[in-house]
N, CA and C atoms as an extended XYZ file, in Angstrom:
237
Properties=species:S:1:pos:R:3:atomname:S:1:resname:S:1:resid:I:1 pbc="F F F"
N         0.011       12.895        3.415 N   MET     1
C         0.995       11.923        2.980 CA  MET     1
C         0.316       10.550        2.876 C   MET     1
N         0.672        9.813        1.860 N   MET     2
C         0.130        8.463        1.674 CA  MET     2
C         0.683        7.523        2.736 C   MET     2
N        -0.084        6.493        3.002 N   LYS     3
C         0.319        5.483        3.967 CA  LYS     3
C         0.171        4.125        3.301 C   LYS     3
N         1.223        3.313        3.378 N   LEU     4
C         1.221        1.969        2.802 CA  LEU     4
C         1.317        0.948        3.920 C   LEU     4
N         0.292        0.138        4.045 N   TYR     5
C         0.329       -0.998        4.973 CA  TYR     5
C         1.049       -2.110        4.254 C   TYR     5
N         2.111       -2.609        4.866 N   ASN     6
C         3.149       -3.351        4.184 CA  ASN     6
C         3.663       -4.493        5.052 C   ASN     6
N         4.222       -5.500        4.400 N   ALA     7
C         5.009       -6.538        5.063 CA  ALA     7
C         6.299       -6.679        4.253 C   ALA     7
N         7.429       -6.578        4.906 N   ASP     8
C         8.718       -6.632        4.191 CA  ASP     8
C         8.868       -7.869        3.320 C   ASP     8
N         8.325       -8.990        3.756 N   TRP     9
C         8.481      -10.250        3.040 CA  TRP     9
C         7.485      -10.392        1.882 C   TRP     9
N         6.576       -9.448        1.740 N   CYS    10
C         5.489       -9.528        0.757 CA  CYS    10
C         5.943       -8.985       -0.602 C   CYS    10
N         5.974       -9.841       -1.608 N   TRP    11
C         6.397       -9.438       -2.947 CA  TRP    11
C         5.438       -8.414       -3.534 C   TRP    11
N         4.155       -8.550       -3.274 N   TYR    12
C         3.159       -7.612       -3.787 CA  TYR    12
C         3.372       -6.215       -3.193 C   TYR    12
N         3.711       -6.184       -1.911 N   CYS    13
C         4.018       -4.907       -1.256 CA  CYS    13
C         5.260       -4.277       -1.876 C   CYS    13
N         6.249       -5.090       -2.171 N   ARG    14
C         7.482       -4.584       -2.773 CA  ARG    14
C         7.197       -3.942       -4.130 C   ARG    14
N         6.312       -4.532       -4.918 N   ARG    15
C         5.924       -3.941       -6.208 CA  ARG    15
C         5.361       -2.534       -5.999 C   ARG    15
N         4.520       -2.380       -4.983 N   VAL    16
C         3.926       -1.071       -4.708 CA  VAL    16
C         4.998       -0.084       -4.238 C   VAL    16
N         5.872       -0.509       -3.340 N   ARG    17
C         6.953        0.381       -2.877 CA  ARG    17
C         7.827        0.823       -4.046 C   ARG    17
N         8.151       -0.106       -4.942 N   GLU    18
C         8.979        0.237       -6.099 CA  GLU    18
C         8.282        1.263       -6.984 C   GLU    18
N         6.969        1.138       -7.173 N   LYS    19
C         6.226        2.111       -7.986 CA  LYS    19
C         6.189        3.468       -7.291 C   LYS    19
N         5.917        3.483       -5.993 N   LEU    20
C         5.921        4.741       -5.242 CA  LEU    20
C         7.278        5.437       -5.348 C   LEU    20
N         8.350        4.661       -5.202 N   ASP    21
C         9.701        5.221       -5.286 CA  ASP    21
C        10.000        5.723       -6.694 C   ASP    21
N         9.602        4.963       -7.719 N   ALA    22
C         9.849        5.365       -9.105 CA  ALA    22
C         9.132        6.668       -9.430 C   ALA    22
N         7.971        6.858       -8.829 N   LEU    23
C         7.206        8.081       -9.048 CA  LEU    23
C         7.690        9.235       -8.164 C   LEU    23
N         8.622        8.942       -7.255 N   GLY    24
C         9.170        9.975       -6.381 CA  GLY    24
C         8.173       10.484       -5.351 C   GLY    24
N         7.256        9.613       -4.939 N   LEU    25
C         6.205       10.017       -4.009 CA  LEU    25
C         6.625        9.790       -2.563 C   LEU    25
N         6.218       10.700       -1.694 N   ASP    26
C         6.440       10.544       -0.261 CA  ASP    26
C         5.323        9.679        0.304 C   ASP    26
N         5.697        8.751        1.171 N   TYR    27
C         4.703        7.878        1.793 CA  TYR    27
C         5.259        7.326        3.095 C   TYR    27
N         4.359        6.988        3.962 N   GLU    28
C         4.714        6.367        5.232 CA  GLU    28
C         4.454        4.871        5.110 C   GLU    28
N         5.383        4.081        5.592 N   VAL    29
C         5.215        2.632        5.585 CA  VAL    29
C         4.794        2.188        6.982 C   VAL    29
N         3.708        1.437        7.045 N   VAL    30
C         3.247        0.843        8.294 CA  VAL    30
C         3.441       -0.656        8.157 C   VAL    30
N         4.396       -1.174        8.895 N   GLU    31
C         4.698       -2.607        8.848 CA  GLU    31
C         3.642       -3.348        9.668 C   GLU    31
N         2.972       -4.304        9.040 N   VAL    32
C         1.930       -5.058        9.744 CA  VAL    32
C         2.543       -6.287       10.411 C   VAL    32
N         1.952       -6.732       11.510 N   PRO    33
C         2.428       -7.953       12.158 CA  PRO    33
C         2.195       -9.169       11.252 C   PRO    33
N         2.960      -10.203       11.450 N   ILE    34
C         2.788      -11.417       10.645 CA  ILE    34
C         1.426      -12.068       10.906 C   ILE    34
N         1.012      -12.284       12.149 N   PRO    35
C        -0.299      -12.910       12.362 CA  PRO    35
C        -1.441      -11.979       11.937 C   PRO    35
N        -2.313      -12.482       11.102 N   HIS    36
C        -3.454      -11.679       10.650 CA  HIS    36
C        -4.307      -11.206       11.829 C   HIS    36
N        -4.368      -11.999       12.880 N   SER    37
C        -5.194      -11.647       14.038 CA  SER    37
C        -4.694      -10.390       14.752 C   SER    37
N        -3.463       -9.983       14.506 N   LYS    38
C        -2.895       -8.802       15.160 CA  LYS    38
C        -2.858       -7.575       14.250 C   LYS    38
N        -3.433       -7.675       13.067 N   ARG    39
C        -3.411       -6.577       12.096 CA  ARG    39
C        -4.629       -5.674       12.275 C   ARG    39
N        -4.789       -5.157       13.465 N   ARG    40
C        -5.986       -4.381       13.805 CA  ARG    40
C        -6.086       -3.062       13.040 C   ARG    40
N        -4.945       -2.377       12.889 N   GLU    41
C        -4.992       -1.065       12.240 CA  GLU    41
C        -5.392       -1.180       10.767 C   GLU    41
N        -4.777       -2.094       10.038 N   VAL    42
C        -5.133       -2.237        8.621 CA  VAL    42
C        -6.561       -2.762        8.478 C   VAL    42
N        -7.020       -3.573        9.400 N   LEU    43
C        -8.403       -4.042        9.391 CA  LEU    43
C        -9.363       -2.866        9.595 C   LEU    43
N        -9.034       -1.993       10.525 N   ARG    44
C        -9.872       -0.822       10.791 CA  ARG    44
C        -9.935        0.092        9.576 C   ARG    44
N        -8.819        0.272        8.908 N   VAL    45
C        -8.739        1.192        7.773 CA  VAL    45
C        -9.397        0.622        6.517 C   VAL    45
N        -9.187       -0.678        6.268 N   SER    46
C        -9.585       -1.244        4.974 CA  SER    46
C       -10.675       -2.308        5.046 C   SER    46
N       -10.959       -2.809        6.255 N   GLY    47
C       -11.936       -3.883        6.376 CA  GLY    47
C       -11.364       -5.254        6.081 C   GLY    47
N       -10.045       -5.342        5.947 N   GLN    48
C        -9.388       -6.626        5.680 CA  GLN    48
C        -8.024       -6.645        6.358 C   GLN    48
N        -7.412       -7.822        6.407 N   THR    49
C        -6.101       -7.936        7.037 CA  THR    49
C        -4.986       -8.201        6.041 C   THR    49
N        -5.312       -8.345        4.769 N   SER    50
C        -4.292       -8.593        3.746 CA  SER    50
C        -3.584       -7.303        3.378 C   SER    50
N        -2.353       -7.431        2.908 N   VAL    51
C        -1.577       -6.301        2.426 CA  VAL    51
C        -1.108       -6.616        1.011 C   VAL    51
N        -0.787       -5.613        0.212 N   PRO    52
C        -0.680       -4.203        0.548 CA  PRO    52
C        -2.034       -3.498        0.565 C   PRO    52
N        -2.081       -2.424        1.359 N   VAL    53
C        -3.203       -1.489        1.364 CA  VAL    53
C        -2.590       -0.090        1.323 C   VAL    53
N        -3.072        0.719        0.382 N   LEU    54
C        -2.590        2.093        0.252 CA  LEU    54
C        -3.711        3.042        0.645 C   LEU    54
N        -3.365        4.014        1.502 N   VAL    55
C        -4.301        5.057        1.884 CA  VAL    55
C        -3.750        6.367        1.328 C   VAL    55
N        -4.537        6.989        0.456 N   ASP    56
C        -4.166        8.262       -0.161 CA  ASP    56
C        -5.301        9.237        0.118 C   ASP    56
N        -5.172        9.979        1.205 N   GLY    57
C        -6.248       10.862        1.630 CA  GLY    57
C        -7.453       10.028        2.052 C   GLY    57
N        -8.572       10.243        1.390 N   GLU    58
C        -9.798        9.495        1.688 CA  GLU    58
C        -9.894        8.198        0.879 C   GLU    58
N        -8.952        7.984       -0.042 N   THR    59
C        -8.967        6.818       -0.914 CA  THR    59
C        -8.200        5.677       -0.265 C   THR    59
N        -8.844        4.515       -0.180 N   VAL    60
C        -8.215        3.313        0.361 CA  VAL    60
C        -8.274        2.245       -0.724 C   VAL    60
N        -7.102        1.714       -1.091 N   ILE    61
C        -7.024        0.734       -2.167 CA  ILE    61
C        -6.249       -0.475       -1.676 C   ILE    61
N        -6.792       -1.655       -1.948 N   ASP    62
C        -6.077       -2.882       -1.614 CA  ASP    62
C        -5.633       -3.563       -2.900 C   ASP    62
N        -4.673       -4.437       -2.776 N   ASP    63
C        -4.178       -5.273       -3.872 CA  ASP    63
C        -3.278       -4.468       -4.810 C   ASP    63
N        -2.087       -4.999       -5.046 N   ASP    64
C        -1.129       -4.319       -5.910 CA  ASP    64
C        -1.657       -4.137       -7.331 C   ASP    64
N        -2.507       -5.058       -7.797 N   ASP    65
C        -3.053       -4.941       -9.152 CA  ASP    65
C        -4.052       -3.791       -9.288 C   ASP    65
N        -4.510       -3.251       -8.187 N   ARG    66
C        -5.359       -2.054       -8.216 CA  ARG    66
C        -4.568       -0.811       -7.812 C   ARG    66
N        -3.616       -0.978       -6.892 N   ILE    67
C        -2.836        0.167       -6.401 CA  ILE    67
C        -1.954        0.739       -7.508 C   ILE    67
N        -1.246       -0.102       -8.231 N   ILE    68
C        -0.303        0.385       -9.240 CA  ILE    68
C        -1.009        1.162      -10.356 C   ILE    68
N        -2.097        0.650      -10.938 N   PRO    69
C        -2.800        1.466      -11.936 CA  PRO    69
C        -3.331        2.785      -11.364 C   PRO    69
N        -3.789        2.766      -10.117 N   TYR    70
C        -4.250        3.996       -9.462 CA  TYR    70
C        -3.108        5.015       -9.409 C   TYR    70
N        -1.926        4.570       -8.966 N   LEU    71
C        -0.780        5.473       -8.859 CA  LEU    71
C        -0.380        6.013      -10.225 C   LEU    71
N        -0.376        5.146      -11.239 N   GLU    72
C         0.000        5.586      -12.594 CA  GLU    72
C        -1.003        6.609      -13.132 C   GLU    72
N        -2.289        6.365      -12.898 N   GLU    73
C        -3.307        7.285      -13.392 CA  GLU    73
C        -3.251        8.630      -12.668 C   GLU    73
N        -3.062        8.566      -11.364 N   ARG    74
C        -3.108        9.797      -10.563 CA  ARG    74
C        -1.791       10.565      -10.584 C   ARG    74
N        -0.647        9.847      -10.613 N   TYR    75
C         0.644       10.504      -10.414 CA  TYR    75
C         1.621       10.356      -11.586 C   TYR    75
N         1.303        9.567      -12.586 N   GLY    76
C         2.201        9.426      -13.729 CA  GLY    76
C         2.591        7.996      -13.990 C   GLY    76
N         3.319        7.779      -15.074 N   LEU    77
C         3.654        6.427      -15.529 CA  LEU    77
C         5.125        6.087      -15.374 C   LEU    77
N         5.832        6.665      -14.435 N   ALA    78
C         7.265        6.348      -14.271 CA  ALA    78
C         7.436        4.857      -14.070 C   ALA    78
N         8.512        4.323      -14.580 N   SER    79
C         8.746        2.874      -14.456 CA  SER    79
C         9.512        2.518      -13.213 C   SER    79
């Protein structure tokens, strides 16, 4: 199952969630703490503390501008 490192207040994260939902994909949401200094898990997984970060198996992608095209290419172009 895919895992999305997310912040509810993050517009970029919301774009990714909307694409995942439009494609009908199952995913787990991991809400990151507000302080970057406490984002240890996403740092361990991606090497950074910014979100969104999507983990799809062995593939780790950051930034909504890279995640959305990845999802469209791999899973379809649903709007």
